[in-house]
C-alpha positions, 0 to 999 in steps of 0.5 A: 499500499506504499502508493496510499496512506492508511490509518497507520500513517496518522495520529488520530488521537483527539482528532475528528476523523471524517470517515466515508463509508458505504452504508447503503444497506437494505432497509424495510420499515425503518430497520436494517435487514442486512448489515453486511456493509456495516460489518465490513467497515467496523474494523475501521471504526473500532480501530479509530475508537481504540486510537481515541479519535472522534468519528464523523461517519458519512454515508449516502442511502438510496437516490433522494436526488437532492431532496430530503426524503424522510423515508430515506434517512440514515437514522436507522443505520446509526441505530444499527451501528450503536447496537453492533458497537454496544454504545450510543452513536450520535445522529445529526439531522443534517450532514452540513451546517449548524446542526452537524457542527454542533453534534460533531463539537459535542463528540468526546474522544472515541465517540461516533456520530452519523450525519444525515444522508449526503444525497439529500444535497444534489451537490454531493453527486455534482462533486461540488467543491463548495459543498465538500468545503462545508463537509471538510469543516467537520473533520481534521482528517478524511478516511475513505472506506467506500471502495464501492463508491470509488468509481463515482466522482462525488463530493464525499469521495473525490473533492473532500479528499483534496481538502483534508489529509487523507487515508484509505480505511481498512476496507478500502485498503483490503479492497485495493490490496486484493485487487491489485494482487489479482490483476496488477501483480498476480501469481500466474497462470491467471484465470478470469471467469466471467459470467452473466446474461449479456456480452453488451454489459461487459464488453470493456471487461472482456476486452481488458481481461483478454489482454491481462489474463492467461485464460478467459472462462466465459459462462452464463447467457454471454457464452451463448453469444460466443457459441453462436459466433462460432456457428453453433446452433443455440436454439431458443437460448438468450443471445445477442445475435448482433454481437457476433462480430464483436465476439469473434473480435474478442476471440481474435484479440485474445488469441493475439495476446496469448489468452485462451478463451474457454467456452462450455463444452456441454449445456443443460437445456429445457424448453421453459425457463422455470424451476425443475423444468424438464431438461437434458444435457447436450454436447454443444458441438451438436447444437440445441433444438430450436425450441430449447434454451441453454440454461447452465453449463453441463457436467463436462464443462464443470469438470473442464473448468475444475481441471483448468483451475487446478493448474492456475494460481489466481482467479478473478470471478465475476458473474454466474455460470448459468441461471443459478437462481433456479434449480437444477440450473445452479449446478454449474455455478455451484460446481465451479465456485466449489472447486475454486473454494476447495483449491483456495482452501488447499493453499493453491489458488488465490480467488478474488470475486465481486459484483452483486450477482456473483456474491449471491451466486457464491453464497448460494453455492456455499463457497463465499467464505472460502474465497480469498477475497469478496469485493464489497463493490458492484460498479466499482469492481466492474470498472476496475475489471474494465481497467478504468481509473476510479476517481475515489482511489485516484485522489487518495494516491500519494502525489 
């Protein structure tokens, strides 16, 4: 982490630490229903408390579009955090101005307050400098622990970091270390597994990865677009027929870069997209009947992926191999995920995964806890896979 300052680089005792976290957690009827994002940033909060800081926590929730929407208050997040810390957490009904200043000034060392939803102000998403200056008045040091918001140049993730001494929080640090270890300086052979429905949503991902990895395993609905481009009849399967030339270009570019593209050998096909629909396994080289659709990779494809992963040192995973939400079309994702998890447990594979569907798929497979690192980010993880500069990370870089 020599490119970034971390909590270890500052004496925070008695200082007001403005901590940007991503606590955009699921809520129902004013109660937090999944506290994963709170849990992931807790180590940063606890460390700051132990070091005697006064913690001023800022976050967004939902998309109030610059309006005060009472249903989008972050007060329930303050309550949930208080329960986890086992001590009171103060709450300010605004994130700037007199009320916020009064609450922040009332903090003693080790105390925590949460400020109201940043996105009640449209200046937040506009990356407005004047708004960032109002936030900066509330802190002595700025810590960003919100990697999942780092792809957005917002006032609290970009402009604010230019106004105060800045550091990466422990979650941000863990994300950056895991991701740079996976793509920037990986142990090789390096594989990427990319699944999901559409090639069009991951074009930049596929193009960037084909220039960086040794092996690109393609699954999910997007594999159909590649199979179709290779002249295989995919029947009634989900497919972006208009991207056949694009798929062929990606294959050609990968070949030039010495990257092997791995497509499914067999598939599980059915006539309807429904749980426990009548299905059969087909050798994809023979094609699929016109009234059938490919809903998962077959057992031969899973065995092929397992064998390939056994020879890899690192895998970056994004997206499911099939329609994992419904049985029995979850078997391909489950099998591949469990194989990666076993190799990781055995110490022979570094496995890094991210993206909303991915985390759900690995959780469903019972493999999530055994991966080396699971990113908290959706959009930021994808943009990192695309090779894009993330404004919220770039601004933290030591100049």
